[in-house]
C-alpha positions as CSV (number, residue, x, y, z in Angstrom):
1,M,53.0,-123.8,-103.7
2,Y,51.7,-125.5,-106.8
3,A,53.9,-128.6,-106.1
4,L,52.6,-129.2,-102.6
5,Y,49.1,-129.0,-104.1
6,R,50.2,-131.5,-106.9
7,K,51.8,-133.6,-103.8
8,E,48.7,-133.3,-101.3
9,L,46.9,-134.7,-104.3
10,S,48.9,-137.6,-105.4
11,T,48.8,-138.9,-101.2
12,F,45.0,-138.8,-101.9
13,F,44.9,-141.0,-104.5
14,S,48.2,-143.2,-103.6
15,S,45.9,-144.6,-100.6
16,L,42.5,-145.2,-100.8
17,T,41.4,-142.2,-98.6
18,G,40.9,-140.1,-101.8
19,Y,38.9,-142.9,-103.9
20,L,37.1,-144.3,-100.9
21,T,35.8,-141.0,-100.0
22,I,34.5,-140.2,-104.0
23,I,33.0,-144.0,-103.9
24,V,31.2,-143.7,-101.1
25,F,29.8,-140.6,-101.9
26,L,28.9,-141.8,-105.4
27,V,27.8,-145.2,-103.8
28,F,25.2,-144.3,-101.4
29,T,23.7,-141.1,-103.0
30,G,23.2,-143.4,-106.5
31,L,21.5,-146.5,-103.8
32,M,19.4,-143.5,-102.2
33,L,18.2,-141.5,-105.4
34,W,17.8,-144.4,-107.6
35,V,17.7,-148.2,-105.7
36,F,16.1,-147.5,-102.2
37,K,12.9,-147.3,-101.2
38,T,13.0,-143.7,-99.3
39,S,11.1,-140.1,-100.2
40,F,14.8,-139.3,-102.5
41,N,14.2,-142.1,-104.9
42,I,13.9,-140.0,-108.1
43,L,11.8,-143.0,-110.2
44,D,9.4,-143.9,-107.4
45,Y,8.5,-140.4,-106.9
46,K,8.2,-139.0,-110.7
47,Y,9.7,-136.1,-109.2
48,A,12.3,-134.4,-111.7
49,G,14.7,-132.8,-109.2
50,L,17.6,-133.8,-107.8
51,D,16.1,-132.3,-104.0
52,G,17.4,-135.4,-102.3
53,L,21.3,-135.4,-103.9
54,F,21.7,-131.6,-102.2
55,L,20.0,-132.9,-99.4
56,I,21.5,-136.0,-98.3
57,G,25.1,-134.4,-100.0
58,P,25.9,-132.4,-96.7
59,F,25.5,-134.6,-94.1
60,L,27.9,-137.2,-96.2
61,Y,30.2,-134.8,-96.1
62,L,30.1,-133.7,-92.8
63,F,31.8,-137.1,-92.0
64,L,33.6,-137.7,-95.7
65,I,35.4,-134.7,-95.9
66,P,37.0,-135.1,-91.8
67,A,37.8,-138.4,-93.1
68,I,40.1,-136.6,-95.6
69,T,41.7,-133.8,-93.2
70,M,42.5,-135.5,-90.5
71,R,45.9,-136.7,-91.3
72,M,47.0,-133.6,-93.4
73,F,48.5,-131.6,-90.3
74,A,48.2,-134.5,-87.8
75,E,50.4,-136.7,-89.7
76,E,53.1,-134.2,-90.5
77,K,53.1,-133.6,-86.7
78,K,53.5,-137.2,-85.8
79,N,56.1,-138.1,-88.5
80,G,58.0,-134.7,-87.8
81,T,58.0,-133.7,-91.0
82,L,55.9,-130.7,-90.3
83,E,59.3,-129.2,-88.9
84,L,61.1,-129.3,-92.4
85,L,58.2,-128.3,-94.3
86,L,57.6,-125.1,-92.4
87,T,61.7,-124.2,-93.0
88,K,61.2,-124.6,-96.8
89,P,60.6,-121.1,-98.4
90,L,56.7,-121.3,-98.0
91,S,54.8,-119.2,-95.7
92,E,52.2,-121.2,-93.4
93,F,49.6,-119.6,-95.1
94,T,50.9,-120.7,-98.6
95,I,51.0,-124.4,-97.0
96,I,47.8,-124.1,-95.8
97,L,46.1,-122.6,-99.0
98,A,47.6,-125.9,-100.9
99,K,46.1,-127.7,-99.0
100,F,43.6,-126.4,-98.5
101,L,43.2,-126.3,-102.6
102,A,43.6,-130.1,-103.1
103,G,41.2,-130.8,-100.4
104,L,38.4,-128.7,-102.2
105,T,39.6,-130.5,-105.3
106,L,38.8,-133.7,-104.0
107,V,35.5,-133.0,-102.9
108,I,34.5,-131.5,-106.3
109,I,36.0,-134.3,-108.4
110,S,33.4,-136.1,-105.8
111,L,30.5,-134.3,-107.5
112,L,31.4,-134.2,-110.9
113,P,30.1,-137.6,-111.6
114,T,26.7,-137.2,-110.3
115,L,26.1,-134.5,-113.2
116,V,25.5,-137.9,-114.7
117,Y,21.9,-137.5,-112.4
118,Y,20.8,-134.2,-114.0
119,W,21.6,-135.6,-117.0
120,T,19.0,-138.4,-116.7
121,V,16.7,-136.0,-114.8
122,Y,16.3,-133.7,-117.6
123,R,16.2,-137.0,-120.0
124,L,13.6,-138.6,-118.0
125,G,11.5,-135.5,-117.8
126,D,7.9,-134.8,-119.1
127,P,8.4,-132.9,-121.3
128,M,12.2,-133.5,-121.8
129,G,14.4,-130.9,-119.9
130,N,11.6,-130.7,-117.4
131,I,13.7,-129.5,-114.4
132,D,14.4,-126.2,-112.7
133,T,18.0,-126.4,-114.1
134,G,18.6,-122.8,-111.7
135,S,18.4,-124.8,-108.6
136,V,20.4,-127.1,-109.5
137,V,23.5,-125.2,-110.8
138,G,23.0,-122.8,-107.1
139,S,22.7,-126.3,-105.1
140,Y,26.0,-127.5,-106.1
141,I,27.6,-123.9,-106.1
142,G,26.1,-124.6,-102.0
143,M,28.0,-127.4,-102.4
144,V,31.0,-126.8,-103.2
145,F,31.1,-123.9,-101.1
146,L,30.1,-125.6,-98.0
147,G,32.7,-128.4,-99.0
148,G,34.9,-125.3,-98.7
149,A,33.7,-124.7,-95.4
150,F,33.9,-128.2,-94.4
151,V,37.7,-128.6,-95.5
152,S,38.8,-125.3,-93.9
153,I,37.6,-126.8,-90.7
154,G,38.9,-129.7,-91.0
155,L,42.4,-128.2,-91.6
156,F,42.3,-126.1,-88.3
157,S,40.8,-129.5,-86.3
158,S,44.3,-131.4,-88.1
159,S,46.8,-128.9,-87.1
160,L,45.5,-128.9,-83.2
161,T,46.9,-132.5,-82.8
162,N,49.5,-135.0,-84.0
163,N,46.3,-137.9,-83.2
164,Q,44.0,-138.9,-86.7
165,I,41.1,-140.1,-85.0
166,V,40.8,-136.8,-81.9
167,A,41.3,-134.7,-85.2
168,F,38.9,-136.2,-87.2
169,I,36.4,-136.3,-84.3
170,I,37.2,-132.4,-84.0
171,S,36.6,-132.2,-87.0
172,A,33.2,-133.7,-87.7
173,L,32.1,-132.2,-84.3
174,L,32.6,-128.5,-85.4
175,C,31.4,-129.0,-89.3
176,A,28.2,-130.5,-86.9
177,F,27.9,-127.5,-85.2
178,C,28.6,-125.1,-87.8
179,Y,25.7,-126.5,-90.0
180,L,23.1,-127.9,-87.7
181,G,23.7,-126.1,-84.3
182,F,22.7,-122.6,-84.9
183,E,19.6,-124.1,-86.9
184,S,18.9,-126.1,-83.7
185,L,18.9,-123.2,-81.6
186,Y,16.8,-121.4,-84.1
187,Q,14.1,-124.1,-83.9
188,L,14.5,-123.7,-80.2
189,M,14.6,-120.0,-79.9
190,Q,11.8,-117.3,-81.4
191,G,12.1,-113.4,-82.4
192,G,15.1,-111.8,-84.1
193,F,17.8,-113.2,-82.0
194,A,16.6,-116.7,-83.1
195,L,16.3,-114.8,-86.8
196,L,20.5,-113.5,-86.3
197,L,22.0,-117.1,-84.5
198,R,20.1,-118.9,-87.9
199,S,22.0,-116.5,-90.3
200,L,25.6,-117.6,-88.2
201,G,24.9,-121.0,-89.4
202,L,26.4,-122.9,-92.6
203,Q,22.9,-124.5,-93.5
204,A,21.0,-121.4,-93.9
205,H,23.0,-119.7,-96.5
206,Y,23.6,-123.2,-98.3
207,E,19.3,-123.4,-98.6
208,S,19.8,-119.7,-99.8
209,I,22.1,-120.4,-102.2
210,S,20.3,-123.7,-103.2
211,R,16.9,-121.9,-104.3
212,G,19.0,-120.5,-107.3
213,V,19.5,-117.2,-106.4
214,V,23.0,-116.6,-105.6
215,D,23.3,-114.1,-103.0
216,T,26.3,-112.3,-103.1
217,R,26.0,-112.0,-98.7
218,D,25.5,-115.6,-99.2
219,I,29.0,-116.4,-100.8
220,I,30.8,-113.1,-98.8
221,Y,29.2,-115.7,-95.3
222,F,31.1,-118.7,-97.0
223,L,34.6,-116.5,-97.6
224,S,35.2,-115.6,-94.7
225,V,34.4,-119.3,-93.1
226,I,36.9,-120.3,-94.4
227,V,39.4,-117.7,-94.2
228,L,38.6,-117.1,-90.7
229,F,39.2,-121.1,-90.1
230,L,42.2,-120.5,-92.6
231,M,43.7,-118.1,-90.1
232,L,43.2,-119.5,-87.1
233,T,45.1,-122.7,-88.5
234,R,48.0,-120.3,-89.3
235,M,48.0,-118.9,-85.3
236,V,47.8,-122.4,-83.9
237,L,51.5,-123.6,-86.7
238,Q,52.9,-120.0,-85.7
239,S,52.0,-120.5,-81.6
240,R,55.0,-124.0,-82.6
241,K,57.5,-121.1,-83.5
242,W,56.4,-119.1,-80.2
243,K,56.7,-121.9,-78.1
244,R,60.3,-122.8,-79.3
């Protein structure tokens, strides 16, 4: 599995995909937090916090992560190398897990440079260090789990087709629905059922972790979503054997 994991990572960085994902994420968040005159601008609003980063980040990931994952299985199927990969002494789930970990690693790499933002706000605070570190740590953990959920959805979408563009569209729509769809239904409805619907969405659990309290229920939820889509991906790959 490790060899396949390294192969996937090297594929990201041997092309522009990995670099572009990281650069777009860092440039856009940097401009929104430090340059553009928006409500997220830290210097203009003189608020010692990184709330803007963790509000913008999920929406960027809605497009960037599908762009990362769209080729993972679609390209293998198009080039006919998926059958060759499945004949190796690796189970379907091992292959899926290696690709998932490679995608998640890229998400984590994109987040690491933003620690400079935290250090800058920490130093600029009055007094120095006047920042809610617990909330920032929780938000970073939430971003990693949210990114993992998006990667698993992207893998599933990529396994459905041999067309990368179609895989990107399916993945972006599924990610948007899982993150925003249940929240939108909650806004339209009232009562206990509305709260239940909201709890099924990624956004509610992401916001819960971002408050700085890492609840095991939120962790279990994200892990469940990840495992669900990885298992669905496995079922899609196994269905190719059934057809043969």
